C-alpha positions in Angstrom: 0.0 0.0 0.0 1.3 3.4 -0.9 1.8 5.6 2.2 -0.3 8.3 0.5 -3.5 6.4 -0.1 -6.3 5.4 2.2 -7.5 1.9 1.4 -11.2 1.4 0.5 -11.8 -1.6 2.6 -12.9 -1.3 6.3 -10.1 -1.5 8.8 -9.9 -2.9 12.3 -8.1 0.4 13.2 -11.3 2.4 13.0 -12.8 2.6 16.5 -9.5 1.6 18.2 -7.9 3.6 20.9 -6.0 6.5 19.2 -2.2 6.8 19.4 0.1 9.7 19.0 2.6 10.1 16.1 5.5 12.4 17.1 7.6 13.7 14.1 10.6 15.8 15.1 14.3 15.8 14.3 15.1 16.8 17.9 15.9 13.4 19.4 15.7 14.5 23.0 12.4 16.4 22.7 10.8 13.6 20.6 11.8 10.9 23.0 10.9 12.8 26.2 7.4 13.5 24.9 7.0 9.8 23.9 8.1 8.8 27.4 5.7 11.3 29.0 2.8 9.9 27.0 3.6 6.3 27.6 3.9 7.0 31.4 0.2 7.8 31.4 -0.8 4.9 29.2 -0.9 6.7 25.8 0.8 4.8 22.9 3.3 7.0 21.1 5.3 6.3 17.9 8.3 8.5 17.0 9.8 9.5 13.6 12.9 11.6 12.9 11.6 12.9 9.6 8.3 13.4 7.8 9.4 10.9 5.2 9.9 8.2 7.8 6.4 8.9 9.1 4.9 8.6 5.6 6.7 5.3 5.0 5.5 3.7 8.2 2.1 5.1 9.4 -1.2 3.4 9.0 -3.6 5.9 7.5 -6.6 4.0 8.8 -5.5 3.9 12.4 -7.0 6.6 14.7 -4.3 9.0 15.8 -3.1 12.5 16.7 -0.1 13.9 14.9 2.5 16.1 16.6 4.9 17.6 14.0 7.7 20.0 14.0 7.5 22.7 11.4 11.2 23.0 10.4 12.8 19.6 9.7 15.3 18.2 7.2 13.6 17.2 4.0 9.8 17.7 4.1 8.7 20.4 6.5 5.7 20.1 8.8 3.7 22.2 6.4 4.6 20.1 3.4 3.7 17.0 5.3 0.3 18.4 6.3 -0.4 19.3 2.7 0.2 15.7 1.7 -2.0 14.4 4.5 -4.8 16.8 3.6 -4.6 15.7 -0.1 -5.6 12.2 1.0 -8.2 13.4 3.5 -6.3 12.0 6.5 -8.6 12.9 9.4 -6.1 12.9 12.3 -5.9 16.1 14.4 -2.5 17.7 13.8 -0.5 19.7 16.4 2.3 21.9 15.0 5.2 23.0 17.2 8.2 25.2 16.3 11.2 26.9 18.0 10.5 29.8 15.7 6.9 30.6 16.8 5.4 33.9 15.9 2.0 35.2 14.8 2.4 34.6 11.0 3.7 31.1 11.7 0.9 30.2 14.0 -1.7 31.6 11.6 -0.2 29.6 8.7 -0.3 26.5 10.9 -4.0 26.9 11.5 -4.6 27.6 7.9 -2.9 24.3 7.1 -5.4 22.5 9.2 -3.7 22.4 12.6 -5.9 22.0 15.7 -3.2 23.6 17.9 0.2 25.3 17.6 2.8 25.3 20.4 6.1 27.2 20.6 9.2 25.3 21.7 10.2 24.8 24.3 6.7 23.9 25.3 5.3 23.0 28.7 5.1 19.1 28.7 2.1 19.2 30.9 0.3 21.6 28.6 1.1 19.4 25.6 -0.2 16.4 27.5 -3.4 18.2 28.4 -4.1 19.2 24.8 -3.2 15.8 23.4 -5.5 14.1 25.8 -8.3 16.4 24.5 -7.5 15.8 20.9 -7.2 12.0 21.5 -10.8 12.1 22.8 -12.0 13.5 19.4 -9.7 11.5 17.1 -11.6 8.3 17.1 -14.8 10.1 16.2 -13.0 11.8 13.3 -11.9 8.5 11.9 -15.3 6.9 12.3 -16.9 9.9 10.5 -14.3 9.7 7.8 -15.0 6.0 7.2 -18.8 6.7 7.1 -18.3 9.5 4.6 -16.1 7.3 2.4 -18.7 4.5 2.6 -21.6 6.8 1.4 -19.4 8.2 -1.3 -18.6 4.7 -2.5 -22.3 3.8 -2.7 -23.0 6.7 -5.0 -19.8 6.4 -7.1 -21.4 4.2 -9.8 -24.3 6.4 -10.6 -24.6 7.8 -14.1 -24.4 11.6 -14.7 -28.2 11.7 -15.1 -28.8 9.6 -12.0 -26.6 12.1 -10.1 -28.6 15.0 -11.4 -31.8 13.3 -10.2 -30.2 12.5 -6.8 -28.8 16.0 -6.4 -32.3 17.6 -7.0 -33.9 15.0 -4.7 -31.4 15.9 -1.9 -32.5 19.5 -2.3 -36.0 18.3 -1.4 -37.6 18.5 -4.9 -40.4 16.0 -5.8 -40.4 13.9 -9.0 -42.7 16.3 -10.8 -40.5 19.3 -10.2 -37.3 17.3 -11.1 -39.0 16.2 -14.3 -39.7 19.8 -15.2 -36.1 20.9 -14.5 -34.6 18.0 -16.5 -37.2 18.1 -19.4 -38.1 14.5 -18.7 -41.3 12.7 -17.9 -42.2 11.9 -14.3 -42.1 8.2 -15.2 -38.5 8.6 -16.4 -37.6 10.4 -13.2 -39.2 7.6 -11.1 -37.2 5.0 -13.1 -34.0 6.9 -12.2 -35.0 7.1 -8.6 -35.6 3.3 -8.5 -32.2 2.7 -10.1 -30.5 5.0 -7.6 -32.0 3.0 -4.8 -31.0 -0.3 -6.4 -27.4 0.8 -7.1 -26.8 2.3 -3.7 -28.6 -0.3 -1.6 -30.7 2.4 0.0 -34.0 1.4 1.7 -35.4 4.7 0.3 -34.2 7.8 -1.4 -35.1 9.7 1.8 -32.7 7.4 3.8 -29.9 8.0 1.2 -30.5 11.7 1.3 -30.2 11.7 5.1 -26.8 9.9 4.8 -25.6 12.2 2.2 -26.5 15.3 4.2 -25.3 13.8 7.5 -21.9 12.9 6.2 -21.5 15.9 3.8 -21.0 13.9 0.7 -20.8 15.7 -2.6 -23.1 14.2 -5.3 
């Protein structure tokens, strides 16, 4: 499996207790944070570079990522760009010895949930990681649910997607037929095919899943 792909099949990792990935070229800081986390029962994995992390991490396993911004090779920002490109849902905490307002703003714009300036207070780091660990499992469960709904609608034809999109907007078959220049009977045939292809008990149930998990049609 390529490190920059999230597999389509369900994984035993979803729903598991999240762990913490620590990516930092500062050996002492990286290892001391891992020791602190392990001392309170939190599993921590360490990596000296972003490339090492990409080669080893399991993208289906619930986690929180702690990453230094400035490192040899890929920077923390470049790593986060790659993780965002595959929709990796783990909360990311950036840290840097060169913290300033522009850097922290850029970190948050890159999707960080927190930014800490080095040297950071270990107990503050522990507190915020415990908070993000509590939400990480839910992020991964939601990500898997969204992927599953997207997969169900992936085989629809362009016309079936048009019908579904209008149905999701609350339009009845008669109005959909008017918009598409088709007969109501044709629209109802499309609706039946949508239900069959997606395995939905009803178009209303499918609409609920699409809206609940924010899936683009």
